[in-house]
C-alpha positions, 0 to 999 in steps of 0.5 A, a space after each residue: 500500500 502506498 503512503 500518505 504525505 502532507 505537503 502543505 497545511 494552513 488555516 485562516 485566523 480564527 475570528 470571534 463570533 460576529 467578529 471580523 470574519 463574520 462577513 465571509 460566506 463559509 463557501 468563500 472562506 473555505 475557497 480561500 484556503 483551497 486556493 492558497 493550498 494550490 498556490 503554495 504547493 504549485 499543484 496543477 488545479 486539475 490534478 486535485 482528485 477530490 476535496 473533502 471538507 468537514 462541517 458540523 452545521 450543514 444547514 443554511 449557508 453550509 448546506 447542499 454540500 459545502 465542500 462542492 460549493 467551496 470548489 465552485 467558489 475557488 479557482 479549481 476547475 468545476 471538474 474537481 468534485 467535493 464532499 462534506 463530512 460530519 464527525 462533529 468536532 473531528 470532522 476535518 480530522 476525519 476528512 484528513 483520514 479519508 484523504 489519506 486512505 484515498 491516496 494510500 489505496 492508489 485510487 487517488 493521488 492528490 486530495 485536499 482535506 480541510 474544514 469550515 465553520 462560520 459559527 456567526 452565520 450558522 449558529 451552533 445547534 441550528 441543524 437540530 433546532 430548526 427541525 424541532 421548531 418545525 414540529 419534527 423529531 429530535 435526533 435521539 430516537 426511542 431506541 437510543 433513549 431506551 438504551 441510555 435511559 434518562 441520559 442527557 446527551 450534552 457536551 456541557 454535561 459531559 465536560 462537567 462529568 469529566 471534571 468530576 470523574 478526574 477530580 478537576 476543580 474549577 481553579 485547575 480548569 481556570 488555570 489551564 484556560 489562563 495558560 492557553 491564552 498566555 501560550 497563544 499570545 506568546 506564540 503570536 508575538 514570536 511569529 509561531 503561527 506566521 507560516 500556518 495562517 492565511 491572512 484574510 481581508 475583513 469583509 463587512 457584513 453590509 457589503 460596504 467594502 473590505 478593511 485591513 486583513 486579519 492576520 492573527 487569531 481574534 479571540 486571544 486575550 493577551 491581558 487575561 489574568 487569573 482574576 478575570 477568568 475566575 470571575 466568569 459565571 458558571 454555566 450551571 449552578 454547582 458546576 465548574 465549567 464557564 465560558 472562560 474555561 471552554 473553547 470560544 465560538 469562532 469562524 474559520 477554515 483550514 486545510 491540508 494537501 495530501 498526496 501519495 508517492 506519485 503525487 509527490 513525484 508530480 509535484 517535486 516537493 519535499 513533504 512536511 510529514 508522513 501520516 503514520 497512524 490513523 485511529 477512530 473509536 467510539 466510547 460512552 456517548 453520555 460522558 462523551 468527551 472521554 474518548 481521546 483517552 482510550 483512542 490515544 492508547 489504541 493509536 500508540 499501540 498500532 503505531 508501535 510507539 510509546 508516549 515518550 516518543 511523541 514530541 508534540 501533542 495537540 488535544 483539542 480544548 473543547 473544555 479545559 477538562 478534556 486536556 487535563 483529564 487526558 494528561 492525568 490518564 496518559 501521564 504525558 508531559 504537559 510541556 509537550 501539550 498544546 504548546 502554543 495554546 488551544 481552542 480556549 484562546 484561539 477558538 473552535 470553528 467546529 468543522 475546521 478545527 481538525 485540520 487547524 490542529 494539524 496545521 499547528 502541529 506540523 508547523 510546531 514540529 518544524 519549529 521545534 525540530 521534533 519528529 513525532 506528533 499526535 493529534 486527538 479530539 473529543 467528538 459529539 456522540 462519544 467519538 475520537 480520532 487520533 492521527 500520528 504524523 512523522 515530520 520529514 526534513 
């Protein structure tokens, strides 16, 4: 079987909800990433075999196969197909897995994988709420309700359950959140994100023109303090989760160009990394967010690697309880985890976060001279993807 390589990886800045990227239609936002991947790699646009994009809110402007619409909004010829994936928060990480599997099989040589989410224009939960408002049913049907009697299928509930199970009190969650902002602010000052971020012109929602490009993540709070974070009200009485120790709602897109050996030869480019191991597992859908812990163990066993072999980890900060529980359960070195901050500071544009993390992971490995990187995400329904990559010099 052929191997899969990543030759280009980038992302837009993460824009705050109703912020400076909210004027972009999501198909146009994703098209900007597609065009930049083509430009940076020098690939013949007609040689792209498929575009696979993750997106969670597939309704409204993100409906009707947003991946295909992004292709039509880009410079790619209309002969290039596109398909959209929903594995909840791991949607674009799964898109990467599908792309890698396609080129490894030899049925395709060059695939763009990525994701997009405009949470300003398509609010979180809208695909579930619209049918209910119209009198149609909920996605939890009678058979699931009978299998999990009395269960509340909520990521907020799962985050609280995870914190309780692992003994994570609010001060620990707040301290992690503060560290996320501090690390992200330092990375921005040091130019650590420069190679992965595609600056974008700011489109005004009223169509009155474009402003100065946005070249940095909009949600980072360089002035965050322990006092300001701890003072944010609880989302649930008696709980530990607040808006400050949870990921930020955001707008953004991201992508990677994946090729096999034939694709590499055609491009004549050195790869950024080789995709070494891909894993996805199902886990308890009620606590929901714990799946990255067993998924990491499965991936490392498949890879024949030990935890200490991994130079950098990216664990999505959906809530601070997720990386903290993962650290406690795995015993990983916290200095290697989310070294430039995470979604608490940068934002979590749901469908785009998987390849956003991968872009950050690859460029971090390159800056630090590391070899092995591991990425994992908790996903709605009690799922988790894990990707292990080997940086190639």
